SEVEX-131052 format. One record per atom (N, C-alpha, C): residue number from 1; atom name; x, y, z. Coordinates in nm, 2 decimals. Atoms other than C-alpha are relative to their C-alpha. Layout:
<i:NUM	at:CA	x:X	y:Y	z:Z>
...
This chain:
<i:1	at:N	x:-0.02	y:-0.10	z:-0.09>
<i:1	at:CA	x:8.86	y:6.84	z:6.40>
<i:1	at:C	x:0.17	y:0.01	z:0.02>
<i:2	at:N	x:-0.14	y:-0.02	z:-0.02>
<i:2	at:CA	x:9.23	y:6.75	z:6.46>
<i:2	at:C	x:0.07	y:0.02	z:-0.13>
<i:3	at:N	x:-0.06	y:-0.03	z:0.13>
<i:3	at:CA	x:9.31	y:6.76	z:6.09>
<i:3	at:C	x:-0.01	y:0.17	z:-0.02>
<i:4	at:N	x:0.02	y:-0.16	z:-0.01>
<i:4	at:CA	x:9.19	y:7.14	z:6.12>
<i:4	at:C	x:0.12	y:0.05	z:0.09>
<i:5	at:N	x:-0.10	y:-0.04	z:-0.10>
<i:5	at:CA	x:9.43	y:7.18	z:6.42>
<i:5	at:C	x:0.14	y:-0.01	z:-0.07>
<i:6	at:N	x:-0.15	y:0.02	z:0.07>
<i:6	at:CA	x:9.73	y:7.04	z:6.21>
<i:6	at:C	x:0.02	y:0.10	z:-0.10>
<i:7	at:N	x:-0.01	y:-0.12	z:0.10>
<i:7	at:CA	x:9.66	y:7.28	z:5.92>
<i:7	at:C	x:0.00	y:0.14	z:0.06>
<i:8	at:N	x:-0.02	y:-0.13	z:-0.06>
<i:8	at:CA	x:9.62	y:7.57	z:6.15>
<i:8	at:C	x:0.11	y:0.02	z:0.04>
<i:9	at:N	x:-0.15	y:-0.01	z:-0.05>
<i:9	at:CA	x:9.95	y:7.51	z:6.31>
<i:9	at:C	x:0.09	y:0.02	z:-0.12>
<i:10	at:N	x:-0.09	y:-0.04	z:0.11>
<i:10	at:CA	x:10.11	y:7.50	z:5.98>
<i:10	at:C	x:-0.01	y:0.13	z:-0.06>
<i:11	at:N	x:0.03	y:-0.13	z:0.05>
<i:11	at:CA	x:9.95	y:7.80	z:5.86>
<i:11	at:C	x:0.04	y:0.11	z:0.08>
<i:12	at:N	x:-0.05	y:-0.08	z:-0.08>
<i:12	at:CA	x:10.03	y:7.99	z:6.17>
<i:12	at:C	x:0.16	y:0.01	z:0.01>
<i:13	at:N	x:-0.15	y:0.01	z:-0.04>
<i:13	at:CA	x:10.39	y:7.87	z:6.22>
<i:13	at:C	x:0.08	y:0.03	z:-0.14>
<i:14	at:N	x:-0.09	y:-0.03	z:0.12>
<i:14	at:CA	x:10.51	y:7.92	z:5.84>
<i:14	at:C	x:0.05	y:0.14	z:-0.01>
<i:15	at:N	x:-0.07	y:-0.14	z:0.00>
<i:15	at:CA	x:10.55	y:8.30	z:5.86>
<i:15	at:C	x:0.11	y:0.02	z:0.12>
<i:16	at:N	x:-0.09	y:0.00	z:-0.11>
<i:16	at:CA	x:10.73	y:8.25	z:6.19>
<i:16	at:C	x:0.14	y:-0.07	z:-0.04>
<i:17	at:N	x:-0.13	y:0.07	z:0.05>
<i:17	at:CA	x:10.97	y:8.00	z:6.03>
<i:17	at:C	x:0.07	y:0.08	z:-0.10>
<i:18	at:N	x:-0.08	y:-0.08	z:0.11>
<i:18	at:CA	x:11.05	y:8.23	z:5.74>
<i:18	at:C	x:0.07	y:0.12	z:0.07>
<i:19	at:N	x:-0.06	y:-0.12	z:-0.09>
<i:19	at:CA	x:11.11	y:8.52	z:5.99>
<i:19	at:C	x:0.13	y:-0.04	z:0.06>
<i:20	at:N	x:-0.12	y:0.05	z:-0.06>
<i:20	at:CA	x:11.35	y:8.31	z:6.19>
<i:20	at:C	x:0.12	y:-0.02	z:-0.09>
<i:21	at:N	x:-0.10	y:0.03	z:0.10>
<i:21	at:CA	x:11.54	y:8.19	z:5.88>
<i:21	at:C	x:0.08	y:0.13	z:-0.05>
<i:22	at:N	x:-0.06	y:-0.11	z:0.05>
<i:22	at:CA	x:11.61	y:8.54	z:5.76>
<i:22	at:C	x:0.05	y:0.09	z:0.10>
<i:23	at:N	x:-0.06	y:-0.08	z:-0.12>
<i:23	at:CA	x:11.70	y:8.69	z:6.11>
<i:23	at:C	x:0.12	y:-0.06	z:0.05>
<i:24	at:N	x:-0.12	y:0.06	z:-0.07>
<i:24	at:CA	x:12.05	y:8.64	z:6.24>
<i:24	at:C	x:-0.02	y:-0.02	z:0.13>
<i:25	at:N	x:0.02	y:0.03	z:-0.14>
<i:25	at:CA	x:12.06	y:8.48	z:6.56>
<i:25	at:C	x:0.15	y:-0.04	z:0.07>
<i:26	at:N	x:-0.11	y:0.04	z:-0.08>
<i:26	at:CA	x:12.33	y:8.43	z:6.83>
<i:26	at:C	x:-0.03	y:-0.15	z:0.05>
<i:27	at:N	x:0.02	y:0.14	z:-0.02>
<i:27	at:CA	x:12.38	y:8.08	z:6.99>
<i:27	at:C	x:-0.10	y:-0.02	z:0.10>
<i:28	at:N	x:0.09	y:0.03	z:-0.11>
<i:28	at:CA	x:12.15	y:8.14	z:7.29>
<i:28	at:C	x:-0.14	y:0.00	z:-0.08>
<i:29	at:N	x:0.14	y:0.01	z:0.07>
<i:29	at:CA	x:11.85	y:8.22	z:7.04>
<i:29	at:C	x:-0.01	y:-0.12	z:-0.08>
<i:30	at:N	x:0.00	y:0.12	z:0.09>
<i:30	at:CA	x:11.94	y:7.93	z:6.82>
<i:30	at:C	x:-0.04	y:-0.12	z:0.09>
<i:31	at:N	x:0.04	y:0.11	z:-0.09>
<i:31	at:CA	x:11.92	y:7.70	z:7.13>
<i:31	at:C	x:-0.15	y:0.02	z:0.04>
<i:32	at:N	x:0.15	y:-0.01	z:-0.03>
<i:32	at:CA	x:11.57	y:7.85	z:7.23>
<i:32	at:C	x:-0.08	y:-0.05	z:-0.11>
<i:33	at:N	x:0.08	y:0.03	z:0.12>
<i:33	at:CA	x:11.45	y:7.83	z:6.88>
<i:33	at:C	x:0.00	y:-0.16	z:-0.03>
<i:34	at:N	x:-0.02	y:0.14	z:0.03>
<i:34	at:CA	x:11.57	y:7.46	z:6.84>
<i:34	at:C	x:-0.10	y:-0.07	z:0.10>
<i:35	at:N	x:0.10	y:0.06	z:-0.10>
<i:35	at:CA	x:11.37	y:7.37	z:7.17>
<i:35	at:C	x:-0.15	y:0.02	z:-0.04>
<i:36	at:N	x:0.13	y:-0.02	z:0.05>
<i:36	at:CA	x:11.06	y:7.54	z:7.04>
<i:36	at:C	x:-0.04	y:-0.06	z:-0.12>
<i:37	at:N	x:0.04	y:0.08	z:0.13>
<i:37	at:CA	x:11.07	y:7.37	z:6.70>
<i:37	at:C	x:-0.03	y:-0.13	z:0.03>
<i:38	at:N	x:0.03	y:0.14	z:-0.05>
<i:38	at:CA	x:11.10	y:7.04	z:6.87>
<i:38	at:C	x:-0.13	y:-0.01	z:0.06>
<i:39	at:N	x:0.13	y:0.02	z:-0.07>
<i:39	at:CA	x:10.81	y:7.11	z:7.09>
<i:39	at:C	x:-0.12	y:0.02	z:-0.10>
<i:40	at:N	x:0.11	y:-0.02	z:0.10>
<i:40	at:CA	x:10.60	y:7.23	z:6.80>
<i:40	at:C	x:0.00	y:-0.11	z:-0.10>
<i:41	at:N	x:0.01	y:0.11	z:0.10>
<i:41	at:CA	x:10.69	y:6.94	z:6.57>
<i:41	at:C	x:-0.06	y:-0.12	z:0.09>
<i:42	at:N	x:0.05	y:0.11	z:-0.08>
<i:42	at:CA	x:10.60	y:6.71	z:6.87>
<i:42	at:C	x:-0.15	y:0.02	z:0.00>
<i:43	at:N	x:0.15	y:-0.03	z:-0.02>
<i:43	at:CA	x:10.24	y:6.88	z:6.91>
<i:43	at:C	x:-0.05	y:-0.03	z:-0.14>
<i:44	at:N	x:0.06	y:0.03	z:0.12>
<i:44	at:CA	x:10.18	y:6.86	z:6.53>
<i:44	at:C	x:0.02	y:-0.13	z:-0.04>
<i:45	at:N	x:0.00	y:0.15	z:0.03>
<i:45	at:CA	x:10.29	y:6.50	z:6.52>
<i:45	at:C	x:-0.11	y:-0.06	z:0.08>
<i:46	at:N	x:0.11	y:0.06	z:-0.07>
<i:46	at:CA	x:10.02	y:6.42	z:6.78>
<i:46	at:C	x:-0.13	y:0.05	z:-0.07>
<i:47	at:N	x:0.13	y:-0.04	z:0.06>
<i:47	at:CA	x:9.76	y:6.63	z:6.60>
<i:47	at:C	x:-0.01	y:-0.08	z:-0.13>
<i:48	at:N	x:0.01	y:0.07	z:0.13>
<i:48	at:CA	x:9.84	y:6.45	z:6.27>
<i:48	at:C	x:-0.03	y:-0.14	z:0.03>
<i:49	at:N	x:0.04	y:0.14	z:-0.03>
<i:49	at:CA	x:9.82	y:6.11	z:6.44>
<i:49	at:C	x:-0.13	y:-0.01	z:0.03>
<i:50	at:N	x:0.13	y:0.01	z:-0.04>
<i:50	at:CA	x:9.49	y:6.19	z:6.59>
<i:50	at:C	x:-0.09	y:0.02	z:-0.14>
<i:51	at:N	x:0.09	y:-0.02	z:0.13>
<i:51	at:CA	x:9.36	y:6.31	z:6.24>
<i:51	at:C	x:0.01	y:-0.11	z:-0.09>
<i:52	at:N	x:-0.01	y:0.13	z:0.09>
<i:52	at:CA	x:9.49	y:6.01	z:6.05>
<i:52	at:C	x:0.04	y:-0.12	z:0.09>
<i:53	at:N	x:-0.05	y:0.09	z:-0.10>
<i:53	at:CA	x:9.49	y:5.73	z:6.32>
<i:53	at:C	x:0.06	y:-0.13	z:-0.09>
<i:54	at:N	x:-0.04	y:0.12	z:0.05>
<i:54	at:CA	x:9.56	y:5.46	z:6.05>
<i:54	at:C	x:0.12	y:0.01	z:-0.06>
<i:55	at:N	x:-0.11	y:-0.02	z:0.10>
<i:55	at:CA	x:9.85	y:5.62	z:5.86>
<i:55	at:C	x:0.12	y:-0.02	z:0.09>
<i:56	at:N	x:-0.14	y:0.02	z:-0.08>
<i:56	at:CA	x:10.11	y:5.58	z:6.16>
<i:56	at:C	x:0.02	y:-0.14	z:0.04>
<i:57	at:N	x:-0.02	y:0.15	z:-0.02>
<i:57	at:CA	x:10.07	y:5.20	z:6.18>
<i:57	at:C	x:0.07	y:-0.05	z:-0.10>
């Protein structure tokens, strides 16, 4: 179940990442995007650990 969540997040966030890369941003938008990226990676890390519990040891 958690492995499915991980791949679903990857699938959903890939087009968003491409859109952000090709769109020019000012410093405020870059700051917000950075915080959102860190939060998303944090969530993806937790779902990956739950999906593969022995791989992080």
